[in-house]
MILORO-554101 format. One line per field, with one value per residue (C-alpha): x, y, z. Coordinates in steps of 0.05 Angstrom, whole numbers. Example, Ala and Ser with C-alpha at 12.3 -4.5 7.8 and 13.67 -1.06 7.14 Angstrom:
<atoms>
u [246 / 273] $
v [-90 / -21] $
w [156 / 143] $
</atoms>
This chain:
<atoms>
u [1089 / 1050 / 985 / 1003 / 1027 / 964 / 917 / 892 / 849 / 881 / 840 / 858 / 870 / 923 / 982 / 1033 / 1033 / 1083 / 1039 / 999 / 968 / 956 / 1009 / 1014 / 1065 / 1082 / 1113 / 1148 / 1214 / 1199 / 1237 / 1250 / 1288 / 1341 / 1411 / 1428 / 1419 / 1400 / 1338 / 1304 / 1291 / 1267 / 1295 / 1257 / 1306 / 1338 / 1384 / 1338 / 1361 / 1339 / 1268 / 1270 / 1296 / 1247 / 1188 / 1209 / 1213 / 1144 / 1105 / 1136 / 1163 / 1114 / 1048 / 1050 / 1096 / 1092 / 1160 / 1179 / 1119 / 1150 / 1224 / 1274 / 1313 / 1376 / 1338 / 1299 / 1359 / 1402 / 1344 / 1343 / 1418 / 1417 / 1359 / 1399 / 1460 / 1419 / 1384 / 1448 / 1478 / 1430 / 1478 / 1524 / 1473 / 1445 / 1466 / 1413 / 1354 / 1294 / 1244 / 1280 / 1249 / 1287 / 1247 / 1183 / 1198 / 1227 / 1212 / 1145 / 1138 / 1202 / 1178 / 1111 / 1148 / 1183 / 1117 / 1085 / 1146 / 1141 / 1065 / 1072 / 1124 / 1078 / 1015 / 983 / 938 / 979 / 971 / 946 / 980 / 919 / 914 / 989 / 991 / 932 / 966 / 1032 / 997 / 964 / 1032 / 1067 / 1013 / 1033 / 1107 / 1136 / 1150 / 1225 / 1230 / 1248 / 1288 / 1340 / 1408 / 1378 / 1430 / 1383 / 1337 / 1357 / 1328 / 1373 / 1432 / 1416 / 1414 / 1482 / 1513 / 1487 / 1515 / 1582 / 1586 / 1583 / 1648 / 1677 / 1672 / 1648 / 1652 / 1701 / 1700 / 1626 / 1564 / 1517 / 1457 / 1460 / 1406 / 1454 / 1502 / 1454 / 1495 / 1558 / 1522 / 1500 / 1570 / 1602 / 1551 / 1559 / 1635 / 1639 / 1580 / 1626 / 1643 / 1570 / 1550 / 1483 / 1445 / 1399 / 1328 / 1261 / 1217 / 1145 / 1096 / 1050 / 1018 / 1053 / 1104 / 1147 / 1127 / 1182 / 1183 / 1256 / 1246 / 1274] $
v [-433 / -374 / -411 / -421 / -350 / -321 / -371 / -397 / -459 / -524 / -582 / -654 / -667 / -612 / -638 / -583 / -534 / -489 / -476 / -412 / -364 / -313 / -260 / -217 / -161 / -170 / -239 / -233 / -238 / -311 / -354 / -429 / -439 / -385 / -394 / -320 / -286 / -221 / -255 / -269 / -244 / -309 / -376 / -441 / -499 / -555 / -615 / -667 / -654 / -720 / -708 / -638 / -665 / -722 / -678 / -624 / -678 / -704 / -641 / -590 / -627 / -686 / -658 / -584 / -563 / -631 / -612 / -684 / -703 / -691 / -691 / -744 / -786 / -745 / -680 / -711 / -744 / -680 / -641 / -690 / -684 / -609 / -605 / -647 / -602 / -539 / -566 / -591 / -522 / -498 / -530 / -471 / -422 / -463 / -410 / -364 / -412 / -378 / -434 / -500 / -562 / -603 / -567 / -580 / -654 / -659 / -594 / -568 / -519 / -485 / -482 / -452 / -400 / -377 / -373 / -332 / -287 / -268 / -262 / -211 / -173 / -170 / -156 / -222 / -264 / -315 / -389 / -429 / -494 / -536 / -505 / -512 / -586 / -599 / -565 / -600 / -667 / -649 / -627 / -691 / -731 / -699 / -719 / -773 / -840 / -851 / -920 / -956 / -899 / -877 / -911 / -956 / -954 / -993 / -932 / -880 / -822 / -838 / -845 / -776 / -746 / -776 / -752 / -682 / -681 / -708 / -655 / -600 / -631 / -633 / -708 / -719 / -778 / -761 / -825 / -830 / -786 / -790 / -768 / -827 / -879 / -936 / -911 / -921 / -978 / -936 / -880 / -929 / -957 / -888 / -863 / -925 / -923 / -850 / -850 / -853 / -780 / -758 / -725 / -695 / -761 / -750 / -774 / -777 / -834 / -809 / -866 / -842 / -871 / -819 / -854 / -824 / -853 / -881 / -827 / -833 / -875 / -873] $
w [1183 / 1156 / 1168 / 1241 / 1251 / 1218 / 1252 / 1186 / 1185 / 1162 / 1136 / 1149 / 1075 / 1070 / 1030 / 1041 / 1099 / 1065 / 1005 / 1013 / 964 / 1019 / 1031 / 1093 / 1089 / 1162 / 1152 / 1085 / 1124 / 1139 / 1089 / 1085 / 1020 / 1016 / 1045 / 1036 / 1104 / 1070 / 1043 / 1109 / 1179 / 1209 / 1187 / 1193 / 1189 / 1230 / 1225 / 1193 / 1123 / 1093 / 1117 / 1087 / 1021 / 1013 / 1031 / 980 / 927 / 944 / 962 / 915 / 854 / 852 / 879 / 864 / 808 / 773 / 745 / 735 / 693 / 625 / 645 / 624 / 674 / 673 / 686 / 744 / 776 / 772 / 802 / 860 / 870 / 866 / 915 / 964 / 954 / 967 / 1029 / 1060 / 1053 / 1106 / 1156 / 1142 / 1170 / 1227 / 1276 / 1246 / 1258 / 1291 / 1283 / 1296 / 1266 / 1318 / 1372 / 1334 / 1341 / 1411 / 1447 / 1422 / 1479 / 1457 / 1385 / 1407 / 1448 / 1385 / 1348 / 1403 / 1407 / 1334 / 1338 / 1395 / 1355 / 1294 / 1335 / 1316 / 1359 / 1397 / 1381 / 1440 / 1462 / 1442 / 1373 / 1362 / 1380 / 1334 / 1276 / 1293 / 1288 / 1222 / 1195 / 1217 / 1182 / 1116 / 1122 / 1078 / 1110 / 1104 / 1137 / 1072 / 1043 / 1094 / 1085 / 1031 / 975 / 930 / 931 / 879 / 919 / 978 / 931 / 901 / 971 / 989 / 924 / 935 / 1006 / 981 / 926 / 978 / 1004 / 933 / 931 / 860 / 811 / 755 / 714 / 697 / 689 / 748 / 705 / 657 / 672 / 656 / 710 / 768 / 796 / 792 / 830 / 883 / 891 / 895 / 946 / 990 / 985 / 1009 / 1056 / 1117 / 1103 / 1107 / 1172 / 1154 / 1155 / 1214 / 1203 / 1238 / 1216 / 1212 / 1215 / 1160 / 1098 / 1055 / 1009 / 955 / 887 / 843 / 790 / 771 / 710 / 641] $
</atoms>
């Protein structure tokens, strides 16, 4: 979002639009990862929580921080579950959304209006419709393909997402440890059994060649 607001160039091989070493004091109030309203002035969020979750896993943990490289299974799995828990909590502050990802998908003119509104407020050059649609396409091309992940209880990343969502509703396994590798089948069974209580399961299937590697191994 900063790159769009500041009219920064974006190459076609960009992996993560949110990554940016450049800081402009005028837009430090734009936050994407805090659920504390006192931490931001302009919230970028939406209702496609599984898309947010799977892209954080791929772009931040796998590509950038490489946090999972030397971690054991239980650490990686709990990180996935906790990431899902945190992302789903954004539903509690959806009334504060300024930049709505849902609009970016289905109402791009509305999303661009919000961009231009903030740019005028910050005395920045306004993004044109042509430039915005080009950057929008480039961004969509970086999004993880979720076709084989969403509602696939044989996929441990989907299971971790469901478990994180359920934990926010205090629905937690009490008779086994979710972080034990040998309990994967129990996690899958628990997630599938209680999935009917999940409401934050909206997804947009991006038709890209970006696929989440299977890095949840022993």
